[in-house]
C-alpha positions as CSV (number, residue, x, y, z in Angstrom):
1,M,-18.0,39.0,-8.8
2,S,-19.2,36.7,-11.3
3,L,-20.7,32.9,-10.7
4,K,-17.5,31.5,-12.1
5,E,-15.3,33.7,-9.4
6,L,-17.2,32.9,-6.5
7,K,-17.0,29.1,-7.2
8,S,-13.2,29.5,-8.1
9,L,-13.4,31.3,-4.5
10,Q,-15.4,28.8,-2.9
11,T,-12.7,25.8,-4.2
12,Q,-9.9,28.0,-2.8
13,V,-11.5,28.2,0.8
14,A,-12.5,24.5,1.1
15,R,-8.8,23.6,0.4
16,A,-7.5,26.2,2.5
17,I,-10.1,24.5,5.4
18,D,-8.9,20.9,4.4
19,E,-5.1,22.0,4.6
20,F,-5.9,23.9,8.1
21,E,-7.4,20.7,9.1
22,Q,-4.5,18.2,8.1
23,R,-1.9,20.6,9.6
24,K,-3.9,20.7,12.9
25,K,-4.2,17.2,13.2
26,K,-0.7,16.5,12.6
27,E,0.5,19.0,15.3
28,A,-1.9,17.2,17.8
29,L,-0.4,13.7,16.7
30,A,3.0,14.9,17.1
31,A,2.1,16.7,20.8
32,V,0.7,13.5,21.8
33,E,3.6,11.3,20.6
34,E,6.0,13.6,22.4
35,K,3.9,13.6,25.4
36,A,3.9,9.6,25.5
37,K,7.7,9.6,24.8
38,S,8.3,11.7,27.6
39,L,6.4,9.3,29.9
40,G,8.2,6.4,28.6
41,F,5.5,5.0,26.1
42,S,5.0,4.6,22.8
43,L,2.0,6.2,21.2
44,N,0.9,2.3,20.4
45,E,1.6,1.2,23.2
46,L,-1.1,3.3,24.8
47,L,-3.4,2.7,22.3
48,G,-3.3,-0.9,22.4
49,A,-2.4,-0.9,18.2
50,A,-0.4,-3.6,17.0
51,P,2.7,-2.6,15.2
52,V,2.4,-2.9,11.3
53,R,4.3,-6.0,10.1
54,K,5.8,-5.8,6.8
55,R,6.3,-8.9,4.9
56,A,8.8,-9.7,2.5
57,P,7.7,-10.3,-1.1
58,A,7.2,-14.0,-2.2
59,K,9.9,-15.5,-4.3
60,P,9.2,-16.7,-7.7
61,K,8.9,-20.7,-8.0
62,Y,7.9,-20.9,-11.8
63,A,9.2,-18.8,-15.1
64,N,7.9,-19.2,-18.4
65,P,10.0,-20.9,-20.4
66,A,9.7,-19.0,-23.5
67,N,10.1,-15.8,-21.4
68,P,11.9,-16.3,-18.5
69,S,11.4,-12.4,-17.3
70,E,7.6,-13.6,-16.7
71,T,7.4,-15.5,-13.3
72,W,4.6,-16.8,-11.0
73,T,5.2,-17.4,-7.1
74,G,2.6,-20.2,-7.1
75,R,0.2,-18.1,-4.9
76,G,-3.1,-16.8,-6.5
77,R,-4.3,-17.4,-10.0
78,K,-2.0,-19.1,-12.3
79,P,-0.7,-16.8,-15.3
80,R,-2.0,-17.6,-18.8
81,W,1.2,-18.9,-20.0
82,A,1.6,-21.4,-16.9
83,E,-2.2,-22.6,-17.7
84,A,-1.4,-22.7,-21.6
85,A,1.8,-25.0,-20.6
86,L,-0.4,-27.2,-18.3
87,K,-2.7,-27.7,-21.2
88,S,0.3,-28.5,-23.9
89,G,1.0,-31.2,-21.6
90,K,4.0,-29.7,-19.2
91,S,3.6,-29.8,-15.2
92,L,4.6,-27.5,-12.8
93,E,7.6,-29.1,-12.2
94,D,8.8,-28.6,-15.7
95,L,8.2,-24.7,-14.9
96,A,10.0,-24.5,-11.8
97,I,13.2,-22.0,-11.3
């Protein structure tokens, strides 16, 4: 076998090992979750992990008068259009939706 063929084979073997390990982890996790469920618990309860909370995205409060599709929630850095409007003498109330 040539060096190129050997390196290709090495890459394929590494990928196969990775896939095998991932498959085994998923199987183990499913088995543990099933066992916890059969005992009347969730896996998060047993591990003490807090459930992941998802927040709704913040609603925009300000819009660019020149292009209303450009909005800003008032959080984080001010967009360039908001800074330009403030420098030209407008207030944030003028940009409010």
